[in-house]
Backbone bond lengths (Angstrom), bond angles and torsions (degrees), N, CA, C in turn:
res aa  C-N    CA-C-N  psi(-1)  N-CA   C-N-CA  omega(-1)  CA-C   N-CA-C  phi
1 M - - - 1.457 - - 1.527 108.51 -
2 D 1.300 115.50 125.69 1.499 119.40 -177.05 1.550 110.85 -74.67
3 E 1.278 116.23 -41.68 1.495 119.09 -175.41 1.496 109.24 -89.29
4 L 1.329 114.55 145.91 1.442 122.53 178.77 1.518 110.27 -134.23
5 L 1.312 117.45 161.04 1.426 123.60 178.30 1.510 112.85 -101.13
6 T 1.306 116.31 151.79 1.449 124.58 163.39 1.483 108.03 -92.20
7 L 1.346 121.21 127.36 1.382 123.74 -176.75 1.549 108.03 -121.67
8 E 1.342 115.59 133.87 1.459 118.74 174.54 1.524 109.06 -140.57
9 I 1.319 115.27 136.23 1.443 119.36 175.79 1.533 105.55 -118.34
10 L 1.352 114.13 120.64 1.444 120.50 -173.24 1.513 111.10 -120.58
11 T 1.338 115.07 139.11 1.457 122.88 178.67 1.501 107.23 -125.73
12 P 1.355 117.75 166.12 1.490 120.28 176.62 1.525 113.38 -56.17
13 S 1.307 117.96 -27.18 1.490 119.57 179.93 1.514 111.40 -89.93
14 G 1.335 118.83 4.43 1.478 120.08 175.09 1.539 111.21 125.14
15 P 1.300 117.53 179.55 1.434 121.89 -177.13 1.542 110.45 -73.76
16 L 1.338 116.81 132.39 1.446 121.81 175.04 1.550 108.86 -86.76
17 L 1.318 115.65 -34.34 1.460 119.63 -173.15 1.527 108.98 -154.94
18 T 1.341 117.29 140.86 1.421 122.10 170.48 1.537 107.57 -145.45
19 V 1.333 116.90 122.66 1.475 122.67 176.28 1.522 104.54 -125.13
20 E 1.342 115.10 113.50 1.490 121.96 -179.33 1.500 111.79 -82.41
21 A 1.293 115.98 136.21 1.473 121.22 173.32 1.514 109.32 -64.21
22 G 1.323 117.41 138.65 1.418 120.74 -176.87 1.522 114.33 100.81
23 E 1.307 114.99 -18.12 1.482 118.78 173.50 1.560 106.79 -67.37
24 E 1.334 113.19 166.66 1.453 118.17 -179.40 1.549 109.51 -60.04
25 L 1.321 119.36 -41.03 1.434 122.58 -179.56 1.541 108.39 -114.30
26 S 1.319 117.43 93.60 1.430 121.75 -179.19 1.515 113.27 -107.62
27 V 1.292 119.91 177.74 1.408 125.91 -173.22 1.540 110.70 -99.48
28 P 1.328 122.68 115.17 1.418 123.77 179.97 1.529 113.24 -80.52
29 G 1.321 118.85 -20.10 1.464 124.09 179.59 1.532 109.01 -172.52
30 V 1.296 112.70 164.15 1.509 119.68 179.30 1.478 111.10 -148.02
31 E 1.328 118.83 143.08 1.457 126.10 173.68 1.500 108.71 -108.33
32 V 1.330 115.54 130.72 1.451 121.58 -176.31 1.534 109.57 -125.97
33 P 1.360 119.16 140.51 1.445 120.35 179.89 1.530 110.37 -80.11
34 G 1.323 115.33 93.49 1.484 118.49 178.97 1.494 110.91 -76.92
35 L 1.342 115.93 171.54 1.421 121.65 -177.49 1.508 113.38 -61.55
36 L 1.366 117.50 -35.66 1.425 123.49 -176.30 1.547 113.50 -104.87
37 G 1.326 116.68 7.98 1.432 120.55 -174.46 1.495 114.29 143.20
38 E 1.336 117.69 178.93 1.413 120.37 179.65 1.513 112.75 -71.79
39 L 1.333 117.30 137.61 1.409 122.65 176.49 1.518 111.39 -107.90
40 G 1.263 121.20 121.69 1.479 123.44 176.51 1.541 107.56 -98.17
41 V 1.320 113.19 126.22 1.441 119.34 -178.77 1.522 110.13 -119.05
42 L 1.339 116.56 123.52 1.432 123.95 178.22 1.542 108.77 -120.32
43 P 1.342 119.96 165.40 1.459 121.47 177.49 1.514 109.19 -55.97
44 S 1.296 116.21 150.63 1.481 126.72 -177.58 1.468 113.36 67.02
45 H 1.334 117.63 19.71 1.485 121.52 174.76 1.506 109.11 -66.52
46 I 1.325 118.43 148.03 1.416 119.19 178.92 1.490 110.66 -69.96
47 P 1.324 120.79 146.91 1.446 121.83 -179.80 1.477 113.60 -67.56
48 F 1.328 117.98 140.84 1.492 121.51 178.33 1.488 108.28 -165.72
49 V 1.312 114.83 165.36 1.506 125.19 171.81 1.487 107.33 -123.72
50 S 1.342 116.26 136.94 1.460 119.25 -178.15 1.561 108.80 -144.30
51 P 1.339 117.53 147.87 1.489 118.16 172.15 1.515 110.23 -67.15
52 V 1.321 116.57 150.58 1.463 126.21 176.59 1.526 105.66 -114.11
53 R 1.283 116.49 135.84 1.452 122.68 172.76 1.548 109.07 -102.12
54 P 1.310 118.23 161.28 1.461 117.77 176.65 1.566 109.05 -58.48
55 G 1.326 112.38 133.74 1.488 118.81 -178.08 1.532 111.53 176.46
56 V 1.292 116.57 -156.39 1.430 122.53 -174.39 1.555 109.87 -119.47
57 V 1.299 116.70 125.48 1.445 123.19 171.16 1.556 107.38 -89.47
58 R 1.353 115.52 129.53 1.476 120.29 -177.77 1.521 108.03 -120.43
59 F 1.346 115.09 138.28 1.465 119.09 177.68 1.506 108.18 -163.48
60 K 1.325 117.40 167.11 1.431 124.93 177.76 1.496 110.46 -116.73
61 V 1.273 118.00 142.32 1.444 121.49 166.30 1.529 104.92 -126.13
62 G 1.353 113.23 116.12 1.442 119.16 -168.36 1.483 109.74 62.19
63 D 1.349 115.82 -128.99 1.480 120.61 179.49 1.517 113.49 -95.66
64 T 1.356 116.87 2.92 1.455 119.97 -177.08 1.497 112.41 -101.04
65 S 1.344 114.51 128.35 1.495 120.39 176.01 1.480 110.88 -85.04
66 H 1.342 115.15 143.63 1.463 121.79 -176.24 1.570 107.44 -130.03
67 R 1.344 113.74 146.32 1.438 120.93 176.08 1.548 109.69 -132.14
68 V 1.304 116.78 132.39 1.460 120.11 -178.67 1.558 107.20 -130.82
69 A 1.291 116.90 125.17 1.480 121.26 174.67 1.479 106.71 -77.58
70 V 1.362 115.84 133.18 1.462 121.39 178.22 1.549 109.77 -128.45
71 G 1.328 114.72 151.87 1.464 121.19 173.25 1.501 108.38 -90.07
72 Q 1.305 116.00 -161.77 1.443 119.73 -178.05 1.535 111.32 -78.52
73 G 1.314 114.43 154.07 1.485 119.92 178.28 1.506 109.82 170.11
74 F 1.323 114.73 -136.99 1.470 121.65 -174.59 1.483 109.51 -143.40
75 V 1.342 116.25 153.35 1.473 121.91 171.74 1.509 106.10 -122.24
76 E 1.354 114.67 137.85 1.450 119.78 174.66 1.456 108.78 -123.54
77 I 1.351 117.15 130.46 1.454 122.09 177.35 1.529 102.46 -112.79
78 S 1.343 115.48 121.87 1.454 121.98 -176.84 1.599 109.68 -91.09
79 N 1.295 112.67 168.23 1.512 117.14 177.33 1.532 112.06 -77.35
80 V 1.275 118.52 0.79 1.470 120.75 176.72 1.547 111.73 -112.68
81 G 1.335 118.24 18.46 1.454 120.91 176.29 1.473 115.52 79.84
82 R 1.324 117.97 21.71 1.503 119.79 174.42 1.524 110.27 -98.63
83 V 1.341 115.59 129.00 1.429 122.23 178.58 1.526 105.33 -112.21
84 S 1.321 115.43 110.52 1.463 123.99 -178.71 1.491 107.86 -109.15
85 I 1.363 117.38 118.79 1.395 123.43 179.37 1.544 106.07 -110.12
86 L 1.298 115.58 112.60 1.461 122.71 -177.64 1.560 108.25 -109.25
87 V 1.323 115.43 110.75 1.459 119.35 -172.89 1.460 110.77 -133.45
88 D 1.334 117.49 159.56 1.478 120.10 179.53 1.509 115.82 -70.23
89 R 1.349 115.60 -20.39 1.493 120.97 175.31 1.529 108.85 -164.28
90 A 1.321 115.13 157.21 1.440 122.38 -178.02 1.529 107.84 -157.85
91 E 1.348 113.84 147.31 1.442 118.48 178.76 1.564 108.80 -149.45
92 R 1.318 116.10 131.06 1.467 119.57 178.56 1.531 108.63 -65.83
93 G 1.298 112.48 139.13 1.480 116.85 178.84 1.488 117.88 -53.88
94 A 1.357 112.52 -36.65 1.491 119.06 178.52 1.555 113.35 -67.90
95 D 1.357 116.53 -17.55 1.442 120.89 -177.68 1.497 114.20 -96.46
96 V 1.364 116.92 -4.85 1.474 121.54 -173.62 1.563 109.06 -77.06
97 D 1.293 115.98 133.72 1.460 121.70 167.55 1.492 106.83 -81.59
98 V 1.312 117.94 104.02 1.475 121.17 -170.69 1.572 112.54 -63.50
99 A 1.351 113.03 -41.85 1.497 116.13 179.57 1.554 110.40 -62.99
100 Q 1.294 118.25 -42.23 1.446 120.91 178.12 1.518 112.46 -65.98
101 A 1.332 116.44 -42.84 1.478 122.23 179.91 1.521 108.53 -62.32
102 T 1.290 119.04 -43.48 1.408 124.85 -178.73 1.539 110.60 -63.36
103 A 1.357 115.93 -45.06 1.429 119.96 175.16 1.521 115.41 -62.98
104 D 1.361 113.07 -39.08 1.477 117.68 174.56 1.494 113.46 -63.85
105 A 1.342 116.14 -39.26 1.486 119.22 177.33 1.536 111.46 -64.59
106 Q 1.317 116.22 -40.07 1.457 119.37 -179.34 1.561 111.05 -66.16
107 A 1.383 115.34 -36.60 1.417 119.67 178.50 1.539 110.03 -69.48
108 A 1.354 117.78 -36.88 1.456 120.86 177.82 1.502 109.67 -68.03
109 E 1.302 121.00 -35.66 1.498 123.93 178.19 1.533 107.74 -62.51
110 G 1.324 115.67 -44.84 1.489 120.71 179.84 1.507 109.98 -63.28
111 E 1.311 117.07 -41.55 1.484 121.69 178.21 1.534 111.30 -60.17
112 L 1.358 114.81 -45.82 1.442 120.29 -178.64 1.539 110.13 -68.18
113 A 1.313 120.27 -39.07 1.456 123.54 176.29 1.536 110.16 -63.35
114 G 1.300 117.37 -35.24 1.455 119.60 176.68 1.504 117.45 -70.63
115 L 1.372 115.22 -14.10 1.475 122.15 177.79 1.508 111.87 -94.61
116 K 1.344 120.15 3.99 1.471 119.34 -173.46 1.530 111.98 -57.31
117 D 1.330 120.89 -29.55 1.429 120.52 178.66 1.524 114.64 -98.76
118 A 1.332 116.27 1.91 1.445 119.20 -177.54 1.507 110.83 -71.25
119 I 1.302 117.91 145.54 1.430 123.07 -179.38 1.529 112.46 -85.15
120 D 1.276 117.32 -32.10 1.484 123.89 -175.56 1.536 111.84 -71.33
121 D 1.370 116.86 108.31 1.435 120.27 -177.99 1.542 111.68 -69.44
122 A 1.352 116.36 -25.29 1.476 118.26 175.66 1.492 112.47 -59.93
123 E 1.346 117.32 -40.60 1.459 121.18 178.50 1.530 110.21 -59.87
124 H 1.337 116.59 -43.12 1.486 120.08 177.10 1.495 112.26 -61.61
125 T 1.305 117.08 -42.96 1.481 123.69 -179.32 1.498 110.52 -59.75
126 V 1.344 116.53 -46.93 1.454 121.91 -178.99 1.529 109.81 -65.52
127 A 1.312 116.39 -43.01 1.488 119.63 -179.34 1.521 110.30 -67.03
128 R 1.317 117.48 -39.69 1.535 119.07 179.43 1.524 108.57 -66.38
129 E 1.315 118.19 -39.41 1.471 121.12 -179.94 1.546 110.93 -63.15
130 R 1.356 113.53 -43.40 1.441 118.45 178.05 1.515 114.84 -63.24
131 L 1.341 114.16 -40.69 1.460 120.33 177.04 1.533 107.84 -65.99
132 G 1.299 121.09 -43.08 1.456 122.90 179.58 1.514 112.22 -60.55
133 W 1.321 114.33 -41.29 1.508 119.78 177.71 1.508 111.08 -58.84
134 H 1.332 116.13 -51.15 1.438 118.30 -177.39 1.534 114.48 -67.75
135 Q 1.305 114.20 -33.72 1.490 116.92 177.35 1.544 108.58 -70.19
136 A 1.330 118.88 -34.58 1.462 122.18 176.54 1.500 112.16 -64.00
137 R 1.307 116.04 -38.55 1.496 121.03 175.70 1.550 111.09 -59.05
138 V 1.303 113.52 -46.47 1.454 118.18 -179.15 1.539 109.83 -64.24
139 R 1.322 120.42 -45.16 1.432 123.56 177.71 1.508 113.16 -62.14
140 A 1.270 114.66 -41.09 1.493 119.38 -178.61 1.586 108.09 -64.69
141 A 1.305 115.62 -42.72 1.466 118.06 -178.40 1.504 112.10 -70.63
142 E 1.332 119.35 -31.57 1.450 120.66 -178.86 1.549 111.27 -71.60
143 G 1.331 115.21 -23.99 1.449 120.53 -178.06 1.552 110.40 -93.16
144 S 1.287 121.34 -5.12 1.439 122.69 -175.59 1.506 112.05 -94.38
């Protein structure tokens, strides 16, 4: 493939990852957890902005596959092949403590189950986002 993407994953604490197109090992495509499902982005994709839900970003650099757990945020695809993923948190799959992430996911499931009779929808939203984040960490680690 002649065309490549520039990929950056940005969090409030700074960039987690940047791979510039044109480098020896660039990104030929990326999968992003969009609000309504997985988004596949290839070079020459039309520009757009979309919400990102907690999940796993998947991409290759050279022959190596990578997985990064991301929280909620946005993805922007520019007209020059730049994929910018701006999220509230992110963690490389290889850096995840699987036992801790699994325990955190189980705790979040318990929290969400305890809210089944709660009236405040904001509490449900926060609990579901927390559960999604911890589940994404586990899935990212399992694929790394």
